[in-house]
PASEBA-1860 file (N, C-alpha, C; in nm, 3 decimals):
! residues 88
1> MAIYAAFS> 3.589/0.527/-5.531/3.645/0.561/-5.401/3.737/0.447/-5.359 ~ 3.844/0.484/-5.294/3.939/0.384/-5.242/3.971/0.422/-5.098 ~ 3.959/0.323/-5.010/3.987/0.344/-4.868/4.093/0.243/-4.826 ~ 4.199/0.292/-4.762/4.308/0.206/-4.718/4.332/0.229/-4.569 ~ 4.371/0.123/-4.500/4.398/0.132/-4.357/4.531/0.065/-4.326 ~ 4.600/0.118/-4.227/4.726/0.060/-4.179/4.706/0.015/-4.035 ~ 4.753/-0.104/-4.006/4.738/-0.161/-3.873/4.873/-0.203/-3.816 ~ 4.883/-0.195/-3.687/4.992/-0.256/-3.611/4.923/-0.357/-3.520
9> GENLIGYS> 4.933/-0.484/-3.558/4.854/-0.585/-3.489/4.708/-0.558/-3.517 ~ 4.629/-0.542/-3.414/4.486/-0.512/-3.431/4.456/-0.363/-3.419 ~ 4.559/-0.282/-3.398/4.539/-0.139/-3.377/4.549/-0.061/-3.508 ~ 4.448/0.022/-3.534/4.449/0.110/-3.649/4.553/0.219/-3.625 ~ 4.648/0.232/-3.716/4.751/0.336/-3.700/4.751/0.436/-3.815 ~ 4.666/0.412/-3.916/4.658/0.507/-4.025/4.546/0.472/-4.121 ~ 4.501/0.572/-4.195/4.403/0.548/-4.299/4.413/0.658/-4.404 ~ 4.365/0.626/-4.523/4.359/0.723/-4.632/4.236/0.695/-4.716
17> IFFTRPHM> 4.178/0.801/-4.769/4.060/0.790/-4.853/4.087/0.871/-4.980 ~ 4.058/0.808/-5.094/4.077/0.873/-5.223/3.949/0.863/-5.304 ~ 3.922/0.968/-5.381/3.816/0.964/-5.480/3.883/0.938/-5.614 ~ 3.837/0.837/-5.685/3.895/0.803/-5.815/3.792/0.828/-5.924 ~ 3.839/0.884/-6.034/3.749/0.915/-6.145/3.831/0.955/-6.268 ~ 3.768/0.947/-6.384/3.836/1.002/-6.501/3.851/1.153/-6.484 ~ 3.961/1.205/-6.529/3.984/1.350/-6.521/3.884/1.422/-6.611 ~ 3.837/1.538/-6.569/3.733/1.607/-6.645/3.780/1.654/-6.783
25> HYRNSIWA> 3.910/1.678/-6.801/3.961/1.720/-6.931/4.027/1.607/-7.007 ~ 4.077/1.508/-6.934/4.150/1.396/-6.994/4.075/1.268/-6.960 ~ 3.965/1.245/-7.026/3.874/1.136/-6.992/3.938/0.997/-6.997 ~ 4.049/0.982/-7.069/4.116/0.852/-7.076/4.213/0.830/-6.961 ~ 4.226/0.928/-6.874/4.317/0.918/-6.760/4.237/0.912/-6.630 ~ 4.265/0.811/-6.549/4.199/0.800/-6.419/4.286/0.868/-6.315 ~ 4.224/0.953/-6.239/4.293/1.028/-6.135/4.241/0.986/-5.999 ~ 4.326/0.997/-5.898/4.286/0.977/-5.759/4.320/1.104/-5.682
33> VNDIVWIH> 4.223/1.154/-5.608/4.241/1.275/-5.528/4.210/1.240/-5.384 ~ 4.303/1.273/-5.294/4.282/1.234/-5.155/4.179/1.321/-5.085 ~ 4.110/1.259/-4.992/4.021/1.332/-4.903/4.092/1.349/-4.769 ~ 4.158/1.241/-4.724/4.229/1.246/-4.597/4.339/1.141/-4.596 ~ 4.448/1.175/-4.531/4.554/1.080/-4.498/4.587/1.106/-4.352 ~ 4.586/1.000/-4.271/4.612/1.016/-4.128/4.700/0.902/-4.080 ~ 4.801/0.936/-4.002/4.887/0.840/-3.933/4.882/0.875/-3.785 ~ 4.862/0.775/-3.700/4.857/0.799/-3.556/4.986/0.867/-3.511
41> PDHRNAGV> 4.977/0.969/-3.426/5.096/1.042/-3.382/5.207/0.954/-3.325 ~ 5.172/0.844/-3.259/5.274/0.756/-3.202/5.355/0.682/-3.309 ~ 5.308/0.685/-3.433/5.375/0.611/-3.541/5.434/0.704/-3.648 ~ 5.435/0.832/-3.622/5.493/0.928/-3.716/5.644/0.934/-3.697 ~ 5.712/0.974/-3.802/5.859/0.987/-3.801/5.930/0.855/-3.779 ~ 5.865/0.747/-3.820/5.927/0.614/-3.805/5.922/0.537/-3.936 ~ 5.891/0.606/-4.046/5.884/0.541/-4.176/5.748/0.484/-4.210 ~ 5.653/0.490/-4.115/5.520/0.436/-4.139/5.450/0.513/-4.250
49> GRAFVAFW> 5.461/0.644/-4.249/5.397/0.726/-4.352/5.449/0.694/-4.490 ~ 5.580/0.683/-4.504/5.638/0.651/-4.635/5.595/0.513/-4.681 ~ 5.594/0.417/-4.590/5.552/0.281/-4.627/5.404/0.281/-4.668 ~ 5.324/0.359/-4.598/5.181/0.365/-4.628/5.159/0.430/-4.765 ~ 5.234/0.536/-4.794/5.225/0.601/-4.925/5.259/0.501/-5.035 ~ 5.367/0.427/-5.017/5.406/0.327/-5.117/5.297/0.221/-5.134 ~ 5.233/0.182/-5.024/5.127/0.082/-5.030/5.008/0.131/-5.111 ~ 4.952/0.250/-5.072/4.833/0.293/-5.145/4.864/0.339/-5.285
57> EEKLREKG> 4.986/0.386/-5.309/5.024/0.421/-5.445/5.021/0.295/-5.535 ~ 5.076/0.185/-5.485/5.074/0.060/-5.560/4.930/0.012/-5.584 ~ 4.847/0.016/-5.481/4.709/-0.029/-5.494/4.629/0.058/-5.591 ~ 4.650/0.189/-5.587/4.580/0.277/-5.681/4.624/0.250/-5.824 ~ 4.752/0.227/-5.844/4.802/0.196/-5.979/4.742/0.065/-6.029 ~ 4.726/-0.032/-5.940/4.662/-0.159/-5.979/4.518/-0.137/-6.024 ~ 4.454/-0.032/-5.973/4.316/0.001/-6.013/4.312/0.083/-6.142 ~ 4.429/0.109/-6.202/4.435/0.184/-6.327/4.454/0.333/-6.310
65> VEYIRVDT> 4.481/0.378/-6.188/4.502/0.521/-6.164/4.637/0.563/-6.222 ~ 4.635/0.671/-6.300/4.757/0.722/-6.361/4.816/0.840/-6.284 ~ 4.730/0.919/-6.221/4.774/1.037/-6.147/4.715/1.034/-6.007 ~ 4.800/1.060/-5.909/4.755/1.064/-5.770/4.782/1.204/-5.716 ~ 4.678/1.266/-5.667/4.692/1.401/-5.613/4.667/1.395/-5.463 ~ 4.767/1.441/-5.387/4.755/1.446/-5.241/4.776/1.590/-5.199 ~ 4.673/1.648/-5.143/4.680/1.786/-5.095/4.707/1.787/-4.945 ~ 4.772/1.890/-4.900/4.794/1.906/-4.756/4.744/2.043/-4.712
73> KKDHPALA> 4.703/2.050/-4.589/4.664/2.178/-4.531/4.790/2.255/-4.495 ~ 4.779/2.383/-4.499/4.893/2.468/-4.465/4.943/2.440/-4.323 ~ 4.851/2.406/-4.234/4.888/2.381/-4.095/4.911/2.233/-4.066 ~ 4.945/2.155/-4.170/4.972/2.012/-4.152/5.110/1.979/-4.209 ~ 5.215/2.029/-4.144/5.350/2.009/-4.198/5.397/1.865/-4.198 ~ 5.341/1.778/-4.113/5.388/1.639/-4.108/5.360/1.568/-4.240 ~ 5.240/1.584/-4.295/5.209/1.519/-4.423/5.291/1.580/-4.536 ~ 5.314/1.710/-4.531/5.397/1.773/-4.633/5.538/1.714/-4.632
81> RVQQRCAR> 5.592/1.685/-4.513/5.726/1.623/-4.505/5.725/1.483/-4.564 ~ 5.621/1.406/-4.539/5.610/1.273/-4.598/5.606/1.283/-4.749 ~ 5.528/1.377/-4.800/5.519/1.396/-4.944/5.655/1.431/-5.003 ~ 5.730/1.517/-4.937/5.862/1.555/-4.988/5.956/1.434/-4.989 ~ 5.948/1.350/-4.888/6.035/1.232/-4.882/5.998/1.130/-4.989 ~ 5.872/1.128/-5.029/5.825/1.030/-5.128/5.828/1.083/-5.271 ~ 5.857/1.212/-5.286/5.853/1.275/-5.420/5.952/1.207/-5.513 ~ 5.907/1.197/-5.638/5.993/1.137/-5.742/6.020/1.236/-5.849
END
């Protein structure tokens, strides 16, 4: 499990939680699957989400994660927009 938090000063402005494990079919590949990604509404649309994605992506890769899966709810368009902006 990997838990990351984003702060502005002492204020929590975001967090993400990932479950990390070898993939069930590709045991030599470590995957990370998100449980939740949250950015405080006052800090959305200001680049915080993209910076946070870059941060936890780097940290997960340092842990040996090869694939990162981030799911979004149909009714959560803000995270879907962040994902589209970060897509490679």
